[in-house]
C-alpha positions as CSV (number, residue, x, y, z in Angstrom):
1,M,87.8,68.3,127.2
2,R,89.4,66.5,124.4
3,G,90.7,68.6,121.5
4,R,90.1,68.0,118.0
5,A,92.2,65.2,116.5
6,K,95.2,66.0,114.5
7,P,94.4,65.5,110.6
8,P,96.3,62.9,109.0
9,A,99.6,63.9,107.0
10,A,98.9,65.1,103.5
11,P,99.6,62.2,100.9
12,L,100.5,64.7,98.2
13,P,103.8,66.5,97.9
14,Q,103.9,70.2,97.6
15,R,103.7,71.8,94.1
16,A,106.0,74.8,93.3
17,G,106.4,75.1,97.0
18,V,102.6,75.3,97.8
19,D,100.7,72.7,99.9
20,P,97.8,70.7,98.6
21,V,94.4,71.8,99.9
22,R,92.7,69.7,102.6
23,V,89.0,69.1,102.6
24,R,87.4,67.4,105.5
25,F,83.9,66.1,105.0
26,P,81.4,67.5,107.7
27,A,78.4,65.8,109.1
28,D,75.4,65.2,106.8
29,P,72.4,64.4,108.9
30,A,70.0,65.2,106.2
31,G,71.8,63.0,103.6
32,A,72.3,65.8,101.2
33,W,75.4,64.2,99.7
34,P,74.9,60.4,98.9
35,T,78.3,60.2,97.1
36,V,81.7,61.8,97.1
37,R,80.8,63.7,93.8
38,D,77.7,65.2,95.3
39,H,79.6,66.9,98.1
40,L,82.5,68.1,96.1
41,L,80.0,69.6,93.4
42,D,78.2,71.3,96.2
43,R,81.4,72.7,97.6
44,F,83.4,73.8,94.6
45,A,81.3,74.0,91.5
46,G,80.3,77.6,92.3
47,A,84.0,78.5,92.3
48,V,85.5,76.4,89.5
49,G,82.5,74.9,87.7
50,A,80.9,71.5,87.7
51,G,82.8,70.4,84.7
52,R,86.2,71.1,86.4
53,V,85.1,69.1,89.5
54,D,84.0,66.1,87.3
55,A,87.5,66.3,85.3
56,M,89.5,66.5,88.5
57,L,87.5,63.4,89.8
58,D,88.2,61.6,86.6
59,E,91.9,62.6,86.7
60,G,92.2,61.1,90.2
61,S,93.1,64.5,91.6
62,F,91.3,64.3,94.9
63,V,93.3,61.8,97.1
64,G,92.4,60.2,100.4
65,A,94.9,59.7,103.4
66,D,95.9,56.5,102.2
67,G,97.1,57.8,98.9
68,R,94.2,56.3,96.8
69,A,92.3,58.6,94.4
70,A,88.6,59.1,95.6
71,R,86.0,57.8,93.0
72,A,83.1,60.0,92.1
73,D,80.5,57.3,93.1
74,E,81.9,56.4,96.5
75,P,79.5,56.8,99.4
76,Y,79.8,60.0,101.2
77,T,81.5,59.5,104.8
78,A,81.4,62.2,107.3
79,G,85.0,63.0,108.7
80,R,86.8,61.8,105.8
81,H,89.8,63.8,104.4
82,L,90.8,64.4,100.9
83,W,93.6,66.4,99.4
84,F,94.1,68.1,96.0
85,H,96.2,70.7,94.3
86,R,94.4,73.9,93.3
87,D,94.8,75.2,89.8
88,F,97.2,78.1,89.9
89,A,96.3,81.2,87.9
90,P,99.2,82.2,85.7
91,E,101.6,84.6,87.6
92,E,104.2,86.7,86.1
93,P,107.5,85.8,87.7
94,V,109.0,88.5,89.9
95,P,112.3,88.9,88.1
96,F,114.5,89.4,91.2
97,P,116.4,86.7,93.3
98,V,115.6,85.8,96.9
99,G,118.8,86.4,98.9
100,V,119.7,84.3,101.9
101,V,121.9,86.1,104.5
102,H,121.8,83.1,107.1
103,R,120.8,79.4,107.2
104,D,121.1,76.9,109.8
105,D,119.1,73.8,110.7
106,R,116.4,75.9,112.5
107,L,116.3,79.4,110.5
108,V,116.7,80.9,107.2
109,I,117.0,84.6,107.2
110,A,115.9,85.7,103.6
111,D,116.4,88.9,102.0
112,K,113.2,89.6,100.2
113,P,113.2,91.5,97.1
114,H,110.5,94.3,96.3
115,F,107.3,93.1,94.8
116,L,107.4,89.5,96.2
117,A,104.7,88.7,98.8
118,T,105.7,86.9,101.9
119,T,103.1,84.3,102.0
120,P,100.6,82.7,99.3
121,R,97.4,84.9,99.3
122,G,95.0,86.0,96.8
123,R,96.5,86.2,93.3
124,H,100.0,85.8,94.6
125,V,100.6,82.0,95.4
126,T,103.6,80.6,93.6
127,Q,105.4,84.0,93.3
128,T,105.7,84.4,96.9
129,L,108.9,84.2,99.4
130,V,107.7,81.1,101.2
131,A,106.7,79.1,97.9
132,R,110.1,80.2,96.2
133,L,112.3,79.3,99.1
134,R,110.7,76.1,99.7
135,D,111.2,75.1,96.2
136,E,114.7,76.5,95.7
137,L,115.9,75.3,99.0
138,G,114.2,71.9,99.3
139,L,112.6,73.0,102.8
140,P,108.8,71.9,102.5
141,E,108.1,72.9,106.2
142,L,109.7,76.4,105.8
143,Q,107.3,79.1,107.2
144,P,107.8,82.9,108.0
145,A,107.7,84.0,111.7
146,H,106.3,87.4,110.6
147,R,105.5,89.3,107.4
148,L,106.9,92.0,105.3
149,D,104.7,93.9,102.8
150,R,104.9,92.9,99.2
151,L,106.3,96.3,98.2
152,T,108.9,96.5,100.9
153,A,112.2,94.8,100.5
154,G,114.5,93.3,103.2
155,L,115.0,90.7,106.1
156,V,112.4,88.1,106.8
157,L,112.9,85.4,109.5
158,C,111.7,81.9,108.4
159,V,111.7,78.7,110.4
160,V,112.9,75.5,108.8
161,R,110.6,73.4,110.8
162,A,106.9,74.1,111.2
163,G,107.2,73.2,115.0
164,D,109.7,76.0,115.7
165,R,107.5,78.7,114.3
166,G,105.7,79.5,117.6
167,A,108.9,80.3,119.6
168,Y,110.0,82.8,116.9
169,Q,106.6,84.4,116.4
170,T,106.5,84.9,120.1
171,L,109.7,87.2,119.8
172,F,107.6,89.4,117.3
173,R,104.6,89.3,119.5
174,D,106.4,90.4,122.6
175,R,108.4,92.9,120.7
176,L,111.6,91.4,121.4
177,V,113.1,91.7,117.9
178,R,114.8,95.2,117.1
179,K,113.8,96.0,113.6
180,E,115.6,98.6,111.7
181,Y,114.5,100.2,108.3
182,E,116.0,102.4,105.8
183,A,114.1,104.7,103.7
184,V,114.2,107.5,101.1
185,A,111.7,110.3,101.1
186,P,111.6,114.1,100.8
187,Y,113.8,116.3,102.9
188,D,112.3,119.0,104.9
189,P,114.7,121.3,106.5
190,A,112.0,122.8,108.8
191,L,111.3,119.4,110.4
192,T,113.0,118.8,113.6
193,L,114.6,115.3,113.7
194,P,115.0,112.8,115.3
195,R,111.6,112.2,116.7
196,T,109.2,109.6,118.0
197,V,105.8,109.4,116.2
198,R,102.9,107.8,118.2
199,S,99.4,107.5,116.7
200,R,96.5,105.2,116.5
201,I,96.5,103.4,113.2
202,V,93.4,101.6,111.7
203,K,93.4,99.2,108.9
204,E,89.9,98.3,107.4
205,R,89.4,95.1,105.5
206,G,89.1,95.8,101.9
207,V,90.6,99.2,102.0
208,I,94.2,99.5,100.7
209,A,95.3,102.4,102.8
210,A,95.6,102.4,106.7
211,R,94.6,105.6,108.3
212,Q,95.3,107.4,111.6
213,A,92.4,107.8,114.0
214,L,91.4,109.3,117.3
215,G,91.9,107.3,120.4
216,P,94.8,105.7,122.4
217,A,98.1,105.2,120.3
218,N,98.6,101.6,119.1
219,S,101.8,102.5,117.1
220,E,105.2,103.9,117.6
221,S,108.1,104.6,115.3
222,R,111.5,106.5,115.7
223,V,112.3,108.5,112.7
224,E,116.0,109.6,112.2
225,L,117.5,111.6,109.3
226,L,120.9,110.2,108.2
227,E,121.7,112.5,105.4
228,H,120.3,114.5,102.5
229,R,120.9,115.4,99.0
230,G,119.1,118.3,97.5
231,T,115.2,117.6,98.1
232,L,115.7,113.9,99.1
233,G,116.8,112.4,102.5
234,R,117.8,109.1,103.7
235,Y,116.1,108.1,106.9
236,W,116.6,105.5,109.5
237,L,113.5,104.1,110.9
238,L,112.9,102.2,114.2
239,P,109.4,100.7,114.7
240,A,108.5,99.8,118.4
241,T,105.3,98.2,117.0
242,G,104.3,96.5,114.0
243,R,100.9,97.9,112.6
244,T,100.1,97.5,109.0
245,H,101.9,100.1,106.7
246,Q,103.0,101.6,110.0
247,L,106.2,103.4,108.7
248,R,104.6,104.6,105.5
249,V,101.8,106.0,107.5
250,H,103.8,107.9,110.0
251,M,106.4,109.2,107.4
252,N,103.4,110.5,105.3
253,A,101.9,112.1,108.5
254,L,105.2,114.1,108.8
255,G,104.8,115.3,105.3
256,L,107.5,112.8,104.1
257,P,105.8,110.3,102.1
258,L,108.3,107.6,100.9
259,V,109.6,107.7,97.3
260,N,107.5,105.5,94.9
261,D,104.7,104.9,97.5
262,P,101.6,104.0,95.5
263,V,99.3,104.4,98.4
264,Y,100.5,107.4,100.5
265,P,99.4,110.2,100.2
266,V,97.1,109.0,97.3
267,V,96.1,105.6,96.3
268,E,97.1,105.1,92.8
269,P,95.6,102.6,90.3
270,E,97.2,99.3,90.8
271,Q,99.5,98.3,88.0
272,E,100.8,95.2,89.4
273,H,104.3,94.7,87.9
274,A,104.5,97.7,85.8
275,E,106.3,99.5,88.5
276,Y,109.4,97.1,88.5
277,G,111.6,100.1,87.7
278,S,110.2,102.3,90.5
279,P,110.2,100.2,93.8
280,L,109.0,101.7,97.1
281,Q,112.1,103.1,98.8
282,L,111.7,101.3,102.2
283,L,114.1,98.4,103.1
284,A,114.0,96.2,106.2
285,R,117.7,96.4,107.0
286,V,118.4,94.9,110.3
287,L,116.9,92.1,112.5
288,E,118.4,91.8,116.0
289,F,117.2,89.4,118.6
290,T,118.2,86.7,121.2
291,D,117.6,83.2,119.7
292,P,114.7,81.7,121.9
293,V,116.1,78.3,121.5
294,T,119.8,78.5,121.8
295,G,120.0,81.9,123.7
296,E,122.6,83.1,121.1
297,P,122.3,86.8,120.2
298,H,121.7,87.5,116.4
299,R,122.1,90.6,114.3
300,F,121.5,90.2,110.7
301,E,121.8,92.9,108.0
302,S,120.3,93.1,104.5
303,G,122.6,93.1,101.4
304,L,120.0,95.0,99.4
305,R,120.3,98.7,98.6
306,L,117.6,101.3,97.9
307,S,117.9,102.4,94.2
308,A,117.0,106.0,95.0
309,W,120.2,106.6,97.0
310,P,123.1,105.3,94.8
311,G,126.3,105.0,96.4
312,R,125.2,103.1,99.5
């Protein structure tokens, strides 16, 4: 069986590190779309309004594979591809730099600050790690091999060329990357540490908080206490799996919710960037793995520090 043909290359460059949107015209056996405009109105008017679709056509914003702007009155052709740049909603810049702890012709190991999403999604598009690094480093194909929560700071492995992504994603899928985290949370002298926490974590679509549920464990974390000062402790966390919010869920289950966590134990009203002065005290400090391309062993360490533990 023949696979679907690879779409043609985008004729538009990235904008602010974000790829143009590609539209493929489907089959139209009923003849519902006599012209290009008819289809684009049917497809996008509900989201942005008919006036905006017409304005984009007048501006030549919809571009074909040959680089020419599509005309509103052109006959509809199934299988045709058009590209356009979406209108970005205003985003408040995340006022922290993205560090780079390593860069070569295949990899960029980024040091992501708190509050910066890893990939464009929802209301976070240009203010994301991927968009900013593509723009700042001039690497249009750069992609992450894994994700880090927006509120978590630390190391993210990115590939320079899209074709290399699979090899590095496989490392994470097969648990061949050692990830070490640092966290600040309450200190409980009655709690015996170190210990390994195993549980079943469930994350439902549309629900902010993940939860523990009955059933076979699908998550595992090692929790070690490094030191304590008064009521706070500094912890070393070693996840063996990568469930959503896993470390935050496990620490909360131990009665040690992370300092400044707006979700565990209680979901607080989202304030977006009002919390810049109170970042979640969780840092992806170490990534260690054997390079799947060169066989070279790598160990990278974040240069960031947790603000609730000065002196580190």
